N, C-alpha and C positions, 0 to 999 in steps of 0.2 A: 766436557771440554774444561780444563783449569783454565783462568785467565788471573794477571795479574794485576791486582788492586793497592790503588793508593787513597788512604783516608785524606780526605781536605779540612776535614776538624775533628777539634775531639768529640768522641761518642761513646756513649754505655751501651752496650745493648746484651743479653741473655746471651749464654754459653751452654749449647748444649751437648753433654759430655758423653760418649757411647761408653752404655754398664754403668752407666751414674742414673740415679733416680732425681736427683734436685739439678736444677739450672743454677749455672753459676751468672753473677756479675761481673763483666772485666769492662775496663775502661782502656779506647784505642786513644792514642794521641794522632794528634795532626800528622802527617808526613807517614806513620803505618803502613808498611809496604803487605801484601800476603797473598799469598796465591792460594785461588779458591776455585772454587765450582759455584755458577750463580743460579741460583732456582726464584725467579720474579712472582709477586703475586701481589695484589693490590690491599692496601686495609685500609677504609672505610671508617674515616673520622666526623667530627661533626663541623667539620671544615671544608669538606668533600675526598674526592679519595687522594690517597696518595701510593703514590710506586714505592715499595721494599723488595727486599732479596732475604733469602734464605743465603748465606756464605759458607758452604759445606769446605774447611778447611781440616789442615793435619791435628790440630787439637779439640775440633768436633764440628759446630755447626754454631754459628752466628745467627739469631734472628730477629728479623724483621729489620734491616738494617734498610734504612731510604736511603734512594736512590742519589738526592742530593749528596748525602755524606762523604760518598766515595764516587771515585773516577776510573776508568781500567787503563789504566798503565800501557801503550805502545811495544813494541817489540824491542825498536830502535831508540828507544829514553832509555 
């Protein structure tokens, strides 16, 4: 299932593109909107667990994006 996602703040993420062996770093600005499939997981940090997701979008997969960095957009918005 695909969701419309709105980024709350500037965020730098690794982007994995299909068929490319290296990750690219991309900067997403606050207000940027994408449509993506969300694959949630938990990253363990020194401060405790953090909920993150890999966002599968048309350009590739944004890896380990914290849920705090984005919100789901309601279809009525």
